[in-house]
TORVO-910208 format. One record per residue (C-alpha): residue in one letter; z negated, y negated, x negated. Coordinates in nm, 3 decimals. Layout:
REM TORVO-910208
PT residu      up   north    east
PT      A       Z       Y       X
...
This chain:
REM TORVO-910208
PT residu      up   north    east
PT      X  -5.075 -19.624   7.725
PT      X  -4.858 -19.313   7.699
PT      X  -4.552 -19.293   7.915
PT      X  -4.372 -18.993   8.059
PT      X  -4.003 -18.987   8.134
PT      X  -3.879 -18.791   8.433
PT      X  -3.516 -18.693   8.477
PT      X  -3.381 -18.569   8.806
PT      X  -3.036 -18.416   8.812
PT      X  -2.845 -18.280   9.109
PT      X  -2.524 -18.100   9.016
PT      X  -2.242 -18.055   9.260
PT      X  -1.958 -18.027   9.010
PT      X  -1.905 -18.123   8.644
PT      X  -1.778 -18.465   8.746
PT      X  -2.045 -18.527   9.010
PT      X  -2.362 -18.480   8.809
PT      X  -2.609 -18.743   8.924
PT      X  -2.909 -18.842   8.713
PT      X  -3.195 -19.069   8.809
PT      X  -3.485 -19.177   8.593
PT      X  -3.832 -19.307   8.664
PT      X  -4.088 -19.443   8.421
PT      X  -4.453 -19.375   8.502
PT      X  -4.780 -19.340   8.317
PT      X  -4.856 -18.983   8.217
PT      X  -5.162 -18.945   8.444
PT      X  -4.950 -19.063   8.738
PT      X  -4.689 -18.792   8.696
PT      X  -4.488 -18.763   9.015
PT      X  -4.213 -18.509   9.078
PT      X  -3.897 -18.643   9.230
PT      X  -3.584 -18.504   9.388
PT      X  -3.286 -18.635   9.575
PT      X  -3.397 -18.430   9.877
PT      X  -3.721 -18.615   9.956
PT      X  -3.834 -18.861  10.218
PT      X  -3.744 -19.230  10.212
PT      X  -3.978 -19.439   9.999
PT      X  -3.910 -19.755   9.795
PT      X  -4.057 -19.608   9.475
PT      X  -3.839 -19.297   9.478
PT      X  -3.542 -19.330   9.238
PT      X  -3.308 -19.176   9.492
PT      X  -3.477 -19.326   9.797
PT      X  -3.669 -19.016   9.903
PT      X  -3.983 -18.836   9.780
PT      X  -4.053 -18.467   9.752
PT      X  -4.299 -18.348  10.018
PT      X  -4.629 -18.260   9.851
PT      X  -4.572 -18.470   9.538
PT      X  -4.793 -18.779   9.522
PT      X  -4.676 -19.041   9.270
PT      X  -5.035 -19.167   9.239
PT      X  -5.184 -18.830   9.150
PT      X  -5.129 -18.597   8.857
PT      X  -4.992 -18.248   8.905
PT      X  -5.250 -18.081   8.682
PT      X  -4.989 -17.931   8.449
PT      X  -4.706 -17.718   8.585
PT      X  -4.659 -17.777   8.961
PT      X  -4.707 -17.503   9.213
PT      X  -4.386 -17.316   9.301
PT      X  -4.401 -17.444   9.658
PT      X  -4.347 -17.804   9.544
PT      X  -4.099 -17.752   9.263
PT      X  -3.805 -17.994   9.304
PT      X  -3.442 -17.894   9.323
PT      X  -3.397 -17.979   8.955
PT      X  -3.648 -18.157   8.737
PT      X  -3.610 -18.215   8.365
PT      X  -3.954 -18.328   8.250
PT      X  -4.002 -18.472   7.904
PT      X  -4.287 -18.640   7.720
PT      X  -4.214 -18.805   7.390
PT      X  -3.864 -18.658   7.387
PT      X  -3.987 -18.300   7.431
PT      X  -3.845 -18.118   7.731
PT      X  -4.137 -17.950   7.905
PT      X  -3.983 -17.807   8.220
PT      X  -3.601 -17.786   8.209
PT      X  -3.531 -17.533   8.482
PT      X  -3.505 -17.533   8.859
PT      X  -3.722 -17.349   9.103
PT      X  -3.428 -17.124   9.181
PT      X  -3.379 -17.058   8.810
PT      X  -3.737 -16.934   8.776
PT      X  -3.729 -16.693   9.064
PT      X  -3.984 -16.662   9.341
PT      X  -4.292 -16.693   9.121
PT      X  -4.408 -16.908   8.832
PT      X  -4.708 -16.847   8.613
PT      X  -4.941 -17.131   8.532
PT      X  -4.917 -17.269   8.182
PT      X  -4.543 -17.328   8.188
PT      X  -4.434 -16.962   8.155
PT      X  -4.186 -16.872   8.429
PT      X  -4.239 -16.561   8.634
PT      X  -3.987 -16.280   8.618
PT      X  -3.809 -16.120   8.909
PT      X  -3.569 -15.828   8.899
PT      X  -3.269 -16.054   8.837
PT      X  -3.421 -16.200   8.520
PT      X  -3.602 -15.894   8.387
PT      X  -3.301 -15.771   8.191
PT      X  -3.256 -16.111   8.027
PT      X  -3.624 -16.126   7.939
PT      X  -3.611 -15.782   7.777
PT      X  -3.294 -15.862   7.582
PT      X  -3.436 -16.191   7.453
PT      X  -3.779 -16.056   7.360
PT      X  -3.704 -15.711   7.215
PT      X  -3.459 -15.599   6.947
PT      X  -3.179 -15.358   7.029
PT      X  -3.353 -15.091   6.820
PT      X  -3.673 -15.127   7.021
PT      X  -3.481 -15.107   7.347
PT      X  -3.297 -14.799   7.217
PT      X  -3.627 -14.627   7.132
PT      X  -3.766 -14.690   7.479
PT      X  -3.445 -14.625   7.672
PT      X  -3.309 -14.321   7.488
PT      X  -3.649 -14.185   7.389
PT      X  -3.790 -14.235   7.735
PT      X  -3.493 -14.064   7.899
PT      X  -3.519 -13.765   7.663
PT      X  -3.895 -13.729   7.707
PT      X  -3.871 -13.755   8.085
PT      X  -3.591 -13.496   8.093
PT      X  -3.771 -13.249   7.867
PT      X  -4.093 -13.289   8.063
PT      X  -3.910 -13.234   8.391
PT      X  -3.737 -12.926   8.256
PT      X  -4.062 -12.775   8.133
PT      X  -4.237 -12.844   8.461
PT      X  -3.955 -12.683   8.661
PT      X  -3.948 -12.384   8.427
PT      X  -4.324 -12.335   8.464
PT      X  -4.314 -12.382   8.842
PT      X  -4.013 -12.151   8.889
PT      X  -3.999 -11.898   8.602
PT      X  -3.693 -11.731   8.754
PT      X  -3.484 -12.033   8.646
PT      X  -3.497 -11.902   8.289
PT      X  -3.303 -11.590   8.395
PT      X  -2.996 -11.801   8.476
PT      X  -2.931 -11.643   8.815
PT      X  -2.753 -11.956   8.940
PT      X  -2.587 -12.063   8.616
PT      X  -2.235 -12.011   8.750
PT      X  -2.281 -12.248   9.040
PT      X  -2.490 -12.494   8.840
PT      X  -2.237 -12.490   8.555
PT      X  -1.946 -12.579   8.787
PT      X  -2.146 -12.852   8.960
PT      X  -2.273 -12.990   8.630
PT      X  -1.923 -12.999   8.484
PT      X  -1.779 -13.174   8.789
PT      X  -2.055 -13.434   8.810
PT      X  -2.050 -13.483   8.434
PT      X  -1.675 -13.548   8.428
PT      X  -1.684 -13.798   8.715
PT      X  -1.992 -13.978   8.584
PT      X  -1.854 -13.985   8.230
PT      X  -1.526 -14.144   8.339
PT      X  -1.704 -14.409   8.544
PT      X  -1.953 -14.487   8.269
PT      X  -1.678 -14.507   8.008
PT      X  -1.483 -14.747   8.229
PT      X  -1.790 -14.969   8.271
PT      X  -1.866 -14.975   7.898
PT      X  -1.506 -15.054   7.800
PT      X  -1.492 -15.332   8.060
PT      X  -1.817 -15.487   7.936
PT      X  -1.705 -15.464   7.573
PT      X  -1.376 -15.633   7.661
PT      X  -1.570 -15.904   7.841
PT      X  -1.784 -15.961   7.530
PT      X  -1.473 -15.995   7.312
PT      X  -1.315 -16.234   7.563
PT      X  -1.630 -16.447   7.556
PT      X  -1.620 -16.463   7.176
PT      X  -1.257 -16.573   7.196
PT      X  -1.342 -16.844   7.449
PT      X  -1.623 -16.979   7.229
PT      X  -1.402 -16.978   6.920
PT      X  -1.121 -17.154   7.109
PT      X  -1.353 -17.425   7.240
PT      X  -1.494 -17.490   6.892
PT      X  -1.142 -17.497   6.746
PT      X  -1.023 -17.753   7.000
PT      X  -1.331 -17.969   6.932
PT      X  -1.259 -17.952   6.558
PT      X  -0.894 -18.049   6.614
PT      X  -1.003 -18.355   6.812
PT      X  -1.216 -18.457   6.515
PT      X  -0.916 -18.423   6.284
PT      X  -0.683 -18.607   6.524
PT      X  -0.929 -18.896   6.545
PT      X  -0.868 -18.976   6.178
PT      X  -0.535 -19.134   6.280
PT      X  -0.700 -19.380   6.520
PT      X  -0.852 -19.720   6.439
PT      X  -1.198 -19.706   6.285
PT      X  -1.376 -19.826   6.599
PT      X  -1.205 -19.567   6.819
PT      X  -1.264 -19.291   6.564
PT      X  -1.633 -19.378   6.542
PT      X  -1.679 -19.369   6.920
PT      X  -1.486 -19.043   6.955
PT      X  -1.677 -18.881   6.668
PT      X  -2.003 -18.992   6.825
PT      X  -1.909 -18.839   7.161
PT      X  -1.789 -18.512   7.007
PT      X  -2.096 -18.488   6.784
PT      X  -2.322 -18.532   7.084
PT      X  -2.119 -18.274   7.277
PT      X  -2.139 -18.012   7.000
PT      X  -2.513 -18.066   6.959
PT      X  -2.563 -18.040   7.336
PT      X  -2.371 -17.711   7.348
PT      X  -2.576 -17.550   7.071
PT      X  -2.919 -17.704   7.130
PT      X  -2.927 -17.741   7.508
PT      X  -2.657 -17.542   7.682
PT      X  -2.683 -17.230   7.464
PT      X  -3.056 -17.168   7.532
PT      X  -2.986 -17.216   7.902
PT      X  -2.706 -16.958   7.895
PT      X  -2.926 -16.722   7.696
PT      X  -3.195 -16.755   7.960
PT      X  -2.945 -16.706   8.243
PT      X  -2.936 -17.068   8.361
PT      X  -2.597 -17.207   8.253
PT      X  -2.545 -17.571   8.348
PT      X  -2.252 -17.812   8.333
PT      X  -2.490 -18.108   8.326
PT      X  -2.610 -18.026   7.976
PT      X  -2.279 -18.144   7.826
PT      X  -2.115 -18.342   8.106
PT      X  -2.224 -18.687   7.987
PT      X  -2.088 -18.634   7.635
PT      X  -1.761 -18.483   7.756
PT      X  -1.709 -18.775   7.992
PT      X  -1.780 -19.013   7.703
PT      X  -1.504 -18.850   7.497
PT      X  -1.261 -18.875   7.788
PT      X  -1.356 -19.241   7.835
PT      X  -1.277 -19.318   7.469
PT      X  -0.928 -19.172   7.499
PT      X  -0.864 -19.319   7.843
PT      X  -0.941 -19.670   7.723
PT      X  -0.746 -19.644   7.398
PT      X  -0.386 -19.763   7.380
PT      X  -0.206 -19.627   7.069
PT      X   0.006 -19.887   6.891
PT      X   0.221 -19.688   6.650
PT      X   0.431 -19.377   6.685
PT      X   0.192 -19.187   6.459
PT      X  -0.106 -19.282   6.671
PT      X   0.084 -19.184   6.985
PT      X   0.151 -18.833   6.850
PT      X  -0.210 -18.773   6.750
PT      X  -0.332 -18.933   7.074
PT      X  -0.134 -18.686   7.284
PT      X  -0.264 -18.398   7.076
PT      X  -0.624 -18.520   7.110
PT      X  -0.591 -18.550   7.486
PT      X  -0.450 -18.199   7.507
PT      X  -0.729 -18.058   7.291
PT      X  -0.994 -18.236   7.498
PT      X  -0.847 -18.091   7.816
PT      X  -0.868 -17.749   7.652
PT      X  -1.232 -17.809   7.558
PT      X  -1.313 -17.880   7.923
PT      X  -1.122 -17.570   8.031
PT      X  -1.290 -17.346   7.774
PT      X  -1.630 -17.486   7.865
PT      X  -1.579 -17.383   8.226
PT      X  -1.464 -17.037   8.116
PT      X  -1.769 -17.002   7.888
PT      X  -2.014 -17.096   8.163
PT      X  -1.835 -16.861   8.402
PT      X  -1.878 -16.577   8.152
PT      X  -2.248 -16.666   8.118
PT      X  -2.287 -16.615   8.494
PT      X  -2.112 -16.279   8.499
PT      X  -2.310 -15.961   8.547
PT      X  -2.238 -15.605   8.647
PT      X  -2.198 -15.579   9.026
PT      X  -2.499 -15.421   9.200
PT      X  -2.291 -15.129   9.323
PT      X  -2.188 -15.037   8.969
PT      X  -2.546 -15.079   8.851
PT      X  -2.662 -14.842   9.124
PT      X  -2.384 -14.598   9.038
PT      X  -2.471 -14.597   8.668
PT      X  -2.843 -14.540   8.726
PT      X  -2.797 -14.312   9.027
PT      X  -2.549 -14.096   8.839
PT      X  -2.802 -14.048   8.560
PT      X  -3.069 -13.951   8.813
PT      X  -2.836 -13.683   8.950
PT      X  -2.682 -13.553   8.628
PT      X  -2.993 -13.515   8.413
PT      X  -3.199 -13.316   8.670
PT      X  -2.903 -13.081   8.716
PT      X  -2.951 -12.967   8.357
PT      X  -3.298 -12.841   8.452
PT      X  -3.138 -12.579   8.677
PT      X  -2.918 -12.435   8.402
PT      X  -3.144 -12.155   8.289
PT      X  -3.163 -12.018   7.936
PT      X  -3.393 -11.741   7.815
PT      X  -3.493 -11.918   7.495
PT      X  -3.707 -12.224   7.559
PT      X  -3.593 -12.405   7.243
PT      X  -3.228 -12.376   7.342
PT      X  -3.310 -12.500   7.693
PT      X  -3.496 -12.802   7.554
PT      X  -3.214 -12.880   7.309
PT      X  -2.955 -12.864   7.588
PT      X  -3.152 -13.088   7.824
PT      X  -3.246 -13.336   7.549
PT      X  -2.885 -13.367   7.429
PT      X  -2.751 -13.451   7.774
PT      X  -3.039 -13.688   7.844
PT      X  -2.996 -13.862   7.507
PT      X  -2.625 -13.916   7.567
PT      X  -2.687 -14.053   7.915
PT      X  -2.970 -14.277   7.793
PT      X  -2.760 -14.420   7.511
PT      X  -2.473 -14.490   7.749
PT      X  -2.708 -14.675   7.985
PT      X  -2.840 -14.872   7.688
PT      X  -2.485 -14.986   7.607
PT      X  -2.433 -15.096   7.966
PT      X  -2.763 -15.283   7.961
PT      X  -2.697 -15.461   7.631
PT      X  -2.331 -15.549   7.688
PT      X  -2.385 -15.680   8.042
PT      X  -2.518 -16.016   7.914
PT      X  -2.284 -16.170   7.651
PT      X  -2.526 -16.453   7.561
PT      X  -2.852 -16.256   7.543
PT      X  -2.986 -16.000   7.297
PT      X  -2.893 -15.900   6.943
PT      X  -2.529 -15.835   7.032
PT      X  -2.483 -16.173   7.199
PT      X  -2.211 -16.425   7.122
PT      X  -2.313 -16.663   6.844
PT      X  -2.278 -17.046   6.852
PT      X  -2.187 -17.042   6.483
PT      X  -1.826 -17.166   6.543
PT      X  -1.968 -17.502   6.655
PT      X  -2.129 -17.546   6.312
PT      X  -1.832 -17.452   6.096
PT      X  -1.512 -17.614   5.971
PT      X  -1.450 -17.974   6.071
PT      X  -1.756 -17.961   6.298
PT      X  -1.991 -17.902   6.004
PT      X  -2.001 -18.276   5.939
PT      X  -2.191 -18.323   6.264
PT      X  -2.471 -18.101   6.131
PT      X  -2.503 -18.259   5.788
PT      X  -2.843 -18.410   5.734
C-alpha cells in the first residue's frame, strides 16, 4: 500500500512556523489546514471545508478548496509546494499554476532568455512606432511638410528630458538594488562558512551536530528557498527548522576552555548575522517596482513615442530612422527596468553559487 505524506505549514513569523503532518493512503488524499472545522482526524483539530478525508481529490484540487498552505509530497517528491495566494486567482488542472498580472513578469523572466525578451520588447516597440508613423503620414500627408515642427520639437524635447531623467533614476535604483542583493547573498554565505570553520574548535559531537544543521540549512537555501524566490514566493519556513537547529546546538553547548569560548562567541555572532542576512535576502526577493513608477515608465513611453510621429520630415527614410531610433531607445530602457526589477528571476538574477563555494563546498561533496 502506497502512502502519501501531507505537510501543512502556517507561517506567522520565522520563529512561529507551525507544521503538522498526517499519514494517509494515497487514494484517501485529504487536504488539511489549520483553518478548518473541528474534527478528531484533523492534525490541527479542524478540517478544510470541501475536503473529504475519505475521498480522493482527483489530482490537483480546485482553487476554491486550496488550503492556506499545503506542501504535498509522495515518495519524497514535492508535488504542490505553493499556497492558493501564491498561485493567484486561477490554477490550471495538471499542476500548472495560472498566471495573473502580478506573476506574468516572473513567468516571462524564468521562461525566456534576455535576448528573446529584448527581441520582442525592443523589436516590438520599433515596429509599432514605425507602423504608427506610416499610418499617420498616410492619413495626414501634411505632417511631412513639418508645419508644426517648432511646437512639436519643444514639446518632444521637454517630455524627453523629463522622461529620460525619471527612467534613468529608476534604472540606477534597480541596478543598485541588484548589487545590494548580491552583497547580502555573499555575506550570508560567508557567515555560514565562518560558522563551519569555527566549529572545528568544538568537541567532535558538537561539531558534527552543528555541521549537520548548517549543511541542511545551505541545502535548503539552494534547493528549496531559491526556487521559491525565483518564482516570487519567498518563505521563511523553507529554512527555519535548520536555522533553529543550529541555534539549539550553540545554546546547549557550554565551552570549557578559553579557546572554545573565543570561537563560540564568534560562531554565535556569525549565526546571528546569517539570520539577519536571510531576512534581508527574503525582503529583497519581495521587492518590486511600485505601481506608480511602473505606470509612469510605461505611460511616459506611450506619450513620448507617438510625439515623434508628429515631427514631420520630407524624406520618408529619415522619418522612419528618427522614429525607430527613439522607439528603440525607449524599448531598451523599458527592458532594463523589466529585467532588473526581479533580482532572483531571469538571466541577470543573483546566483546561489556562494553557498557552494569555499568552506561550504564540503556540504556538496558526493
